[in-house]
N, C-alpha and C positions, 0 to 999 in steps of 0.2 A: 185683506185680499190684494194680491199683486196683479198688475196688468201683465199680459204675456204677449210675446210675438213669436209665432211658430214654436210654441211650447217652451220658450225660454223666459225665465223670470227676470224682471227688471226692478229698479230700486224705488218705485213709488207706488202708492196705492190709489184707489179710486177717488178718495177724498181730494187728493192733490190734483188729479185730473179734472174733477168737477170744479175746483177752485180756479184752475187755469181757464176752463171753458167759460166760466162766468165773467172773466175779465175781457173776453174777446168780442169784438164786433164781427169778426170773421168766423170761420168754421174750424172746429177741432175734429180731426178724423182719427179714429182708432182702428186697430186691426180687425175688430169684429164688425165695423161699419160697412154697409153695402158699397159705399164710395171708395173704400180703401184700395182695392186692387187696381183701379184706374188711377187713383191719386198718387200711388207710389211709383208708377211707371215713369220712365224718362225716355227721351227720343231714341237713344242707342239701345237696340234690342239685346245687346251683349250684357247690359247692366240689369241685374235682377236682385234687388235688395228689399229688405223688409224693415222699414223704420218702426219704432215703437209708437210714435205719434207724428202726425202731420198737421201743422197749423197753416191754414189758408188765410193769410193775413189780409185784412181790409184797410188797415191804418198803420201808421208808424207806431202807434201805441200797442197794437197787436204784436208787432215785431219785438218791441221792448219786453212785453209780457212773456212771449215765447222764449226769447233770449234769456231772461231771468230764470225761467223754469229750467232750461237746459243747463245753465250754470249751477243752479242750486242742487240739481241731482246728478251733476257731472256726466251729462249725456253727450255723446258725439252729436255735433251740430252741422247740418247741411243746409245750404241756402240755395233755393231754386228760383231762378228768374223765368227764362223761357224753357228751361229743361233740355236745351239743345247741346249741352256740353258733351264732347266726344268721350271724355274720361268718366262721365257719370257723376260729377261732383254735386249734382242737384239732389242726391238722395244718399242714404246711409243705412247701415245695418244696426238695428236695435238702438237707434238714436232718435233725435227730433229733427224734422224737416221744417224749415221756415219757407213756405211756398208763397211767393209774392205775386203769383199770377192774377189774383183778383185786383191787384193794385196796378191797373193797366190804363189809367186815364191818360189822355193826350190833349194838351191845350196849346194852340198855336197863337202867337202874337205876330200878326202879319206886319204891323208897323215896325216893330223892333226886329223882325225876322229872327224870331227865336221859337223854340218849341220846348215845352216842359212835359215830361212823360214819367209815369210811374215805373218802378223797378220790375214790374211784371209784364210790361209791354213788349211786343215784338216789333221788328222792323216793318212788317206788313201793316201793323196798326199805325205806326208813325207815318209811313208813306201815304196811307189812306187819308190821314188828317192834313198833311202838308201839301200834297199834290194838287188839290183843287185851287190852290193859290200859286201854282207853278214854283213851289219851293221844296227843297229837300236838304237833309243833312247826311253826310256819308254814313251808310249802314253796311250791311254785309251783302252776300249774294244769294241768300235763301231767305224767303220772307218770314218764315216762322222762327227764325233765330231770335233769341231774346236780346234786347238792347243792352241789358246789364252785363252779361258775360262777355259779349263782343267788345263793348266799350272798355271794360276794366282790363281786358287783355290786349287792347290796342285798337283793333277794328279795321281790318282790310276789307275794302269793298269796291264797287264800280266807280266811285267818285274820288278815289284816293289821290290820284296824281294831279287832279285839279284842285281839290278842296281838303286834302289831307285825310288822316285817319279819323275814326269816330272819336277817339279820345282827344284829338287835336281840336275838335269842334265842341268839346264839353266846356261850358261856361261856368257851371256851378252844379253842386250835388248836395242832397240831404243824406247824411250818413248816420246810422245808429252804430255807435262804437261798442266795444265789448263790455264797458262799464255801464251801458244803458243810456248814455247820453245821445241826443239827437243834435248833430253838429251840421252847420252850414260850411261847405268847403268850396272855396273859390280862390282866385289869385290874391284876394285881400283878406279872406277869412280862412284860418287854418290852412295856410298855403302849403305847408309840408304834407298834410293829408291830401290836399288837392293834387299835388305833384305825384304822390304815390299811387293814387287810384287811376291815374292816366297811364295804364300799362302794367301796373303792379299786381293786378288781379284782385280777388276778393279777400285779401289778407288783412285789411285794415278796418273793416266794418261792413255793414249791410246798407247798400245804397238804395234808398226808398224812392228817390226822385232824381232825375237827370234833366238838366237844362242845356240845350244845344243851340249853336248858331245855325241858321238856315241860309241857303244860297239859291239863287234862281236856277232851277233845273226843270226841264220838261215843260209841259206834260209829255211832249214827244221828244224822243232822242234817236240817234242812230246807234244800232247795235250790230257789230260784225260778229257773225257766228258761222265760220266756214270750216268744214271738215275736209282736211287734206289726207291723202293716202299715207297710211302709217308704214307702208313697205319701205319708204325712204324717210323714216322717222328722224334720223340724224340730219338729213338735208332740210327738212321742215323746221327743225329746232334751230339750226344754224341761221336760217332766214329770219326766224322770229327774233333771235338774239340781235342780229344786225339791224332789223327794223326798229327794235326798241331803243337802240342807241340814239336815234334822231327823232323819236316819237314826241309829239307835242304834249303839253300838260293836259289837254282835253281828252287824251287817250289813256284809259286805264286798261291794261292788256293782260291776258292770261292764256297760256298754252296748256292744253289738256291732252295727254296721251292715253289712249284706251282702245277698247274693242267694241264694235257695235254688238250689243246683246242679241242673240237669236230670239226671235219671237217678239221683239220690241215693236209694237204697233205704230209708234210715232216715227220709225225709220223704215224706208223701203226695204223689202226683202232682199233686194240685190246686194245690199251692203252688210247684211247680217254676218257676224263672225269675222269681219275684216278689221284690221287695225287702222286707227286714225290718229291724227293730231288735230284737235280742234283749236283754231286760233279765234279767240273771243275777246271782244273789247267794247266798251261804251265810249262814245264821243259825247262829251258833256256840252258842246256848243250847238250851233245850228245843225239840224239833222242832215240837210242836203250837203252842207259843207263836210260833215262827217263821212257821208257816202263817198265823196270824192277823195278826201284825205286818206281814208282807210282802204280804198280800192286795191292798192297793191297787195294787201294781205289775201285778197280773193283771187288775184290774177297771176300770181307768180307761178302757179301750177294748176293743172286741171283738178278741181275739187271733186270729192266723192259726193258731197252734199253741201249746199249753201243755204243757210237759214237767215242770212243777214237781211236786215230790213229796218225801216223806220217803225218804231213801236213806242208805246207809252212807257214812261219810266217805271211805272208799277209792273208792267209786263216783264221788263228786263229784270226786275227784282224777283220775279217768280220763275225765271227761265230755267233754273236748275231744281226747282222744288220737287218735281216728280221723281228726280233721281235719289232723293233722300227722305223716304217715307218714315213716319214715326213707327216705332215698335217692331216693324217687319224685318228690317235689316240689322246686321251686326257691323259695327264700325270701329276701325282702328287706324288712326292717322298720325303721322309724325312728320315734322318739318326740320329743315336746316336752312340757315342763311348762308348763301353761297358767296364766297369771296372771289371766286373765279367762275366764268361761264364760257371757257374756251372749248375747242373741239374735243379735247380729251375728256372733259366733264360731260359734254353732250353725248359722247360715245358710251360712257358708263351709264348715264341715265337711260338712253335708248335700249341698251342691252338688258338692263333690269326691267324696264317697262314692258318689254316684249315677253317677259317670262311671268306676267301676272297670272296667279292661279284662279282668279275669279273674273268672269267677264264684266263684272260691275266695278272692278278696281280701276283707278286712274292714277296717273302721275301728273301732278300739276306744277306749273312753273309760273310764278307771279312776278311781273315786272314791278319794281319799286322805283319810283322816280318823282319828278315834279315837286308838288307841295309836300309830300312825305319827307323828302330829303332836305327840303329847305328849312324845316323846323330844326332848331339846334338840338343836338343830342342830349344836352343837359337840361332841356326845358321840361321834359316829361320822363316818367319812369320807363316808358317803352324803349326797348333796345332792338334795333333792326333797321335804322335809317341809313346805316353806313354801307349797305349792300344794294346791288341793283336787281338781284333775283333771289326769290325764296322758293325752295324746292319742298313740295309736300307730297309724300307717298300716301295715297288713300286706299285702304282696303275696305271694301264693302261687299258683304256676302250674306247668305241666308241661313246656312246650316251650321249648327254648333260643332259638328264633326269636322268642319273645315277651319276652325279657329287657328290651330297651330300653323298650318301652311300659309294662311293669309298674313298672320302676324309676323311669321318668319320672313315673308317676302318684303314687308315694310322694313324690318330691321336690317335685312341684308342690303337693301338699297341705301339706307342711311349709313351703314358701315362703309359701303363702297365709296360714298361721296363725302364722308367725314373729313378726309384730308384736304378738301377744297372748301372747308368752312372753318370759322373760328369757334364752332361748337354752340353758337347761339341759335335760337329757334323762335318761332312764333308760338306763344304759349297757348293760343286757342287751338293749335294743332300740335299737341305734345304727347300723343299716345296715352298710355296709362301712367306715365311718369315713373316707370319702374326703376329708372336710374337713380332716383333719390335726390339728396341734397345737392350733389355735384352738378346735376343737370340744371338746377335753378341758379347756382353760382355762375355756370357758363352762360345761361340764358340772359343774365343781366350784366355780365362782365363787371366793369368798374362801378356799377351802380348798386351792386348787391349789398355792400356794407351800409350804404345810406338807407336802403330799404329796410334792412334788418334793424337799424336804429329807430326808424319810424314805426316799425312793427312793435318794438319794445315799448314805445311811448303809448300806442293806442291799443295794443293787444298783447300785454306782457305774458299772459298765460297761454297764448296760442289757442284761444277759443276758436278762432276761425282758421282751422287747419285742414279741413276737407276741401282743398283747392290746390292751385299751383303754389305750394306752401313755401313761405319765407319764414325761417325761424327767427324769433325775437333775439336780439343781441343785448345782453345785459351789460 
């Protein structure tokens, strides 16, 4: 008897499934199980796939057993941490999903100022464990983002300009490699692997444990969140660009162009349907000092709405959560590192931003500075320290009938701004990676060859290929 997924035959029988289940401390979920429909879902409602098996791993040994099974039966293999990947890499069709979500322990060493967290943890879990001690490590900007995907792709967040990327604060990792070994990766142990996982994605193994450096942050911080009138979008973006040129390391800044959704209860009805530019930023030092330092962002024009305030760091980390619900919305995001941010580029960005087909779409401009740029380019696999701004076109919508128009809007914006970029991008915002191998070569520029050689060493058969994939170089 063969197992089936949506009526399709696959290559192993019930005896093999039972053998795998007996090896696990975690849970094996099959298509006929009640838990299957929820377990197969990932955050992006656009992704609807039916894996043959889902292994919810409780230990590294579970990961090894599931990996060995997938290799034995030549199954497509997806690795799921937080399940928050825009491209849906945390699941697959007719393959095996290694789900790390039960491996979400978080241990804080206050004396050493380090935190050790499982590969299934989210940033909300890490912040909840570290903030009682007034400590944090750079995470993302949405609390239910998984630590694994964000860190392996680099890790842009609210602390970046003061304390660097998530991957810059990674001290060590435990990695299950394609041949089933559990390796310790750090500056002193398997340093080539450690270099590669800091920005090179999930190409080199399954990271079951991350150890990060912690920094004094919070528990209260100053957050600027001021919505300026988008009628003069170019003028607001020019001001933002100029402000960023002299911004302190304590300020990690983001400009968001969008439209206030009609019916949104958390916005006053008077602004529904109006275009805006949100100038947002966290000040990682003294909150009252932050209020004074960042006041010009609020004062340079009469705002439509000002939500700036002293708030807990954990509240800042959930500030955008409501905008990105699980399962409900469809998401398609693509980014470009901008080598120029002059008036010509700003005019193009504003022109395309004002044509967004969904009220939920946004155009985001991340300022890259401070600690991110002080790390030497060759120190990690991450590529993107050489620019001051990252452009990300975010399409967020509800109806599948609107897929084409929203994806076209993103692609048209990227095509228009491509001449002002070296072609590299932030791989956590990489669309569905439909450009193929050339996109990855561009994304890493001169580092790609080294990454391909490390891939050959640790994954010569490209077992880990459902990701931002780097082909092994023989």
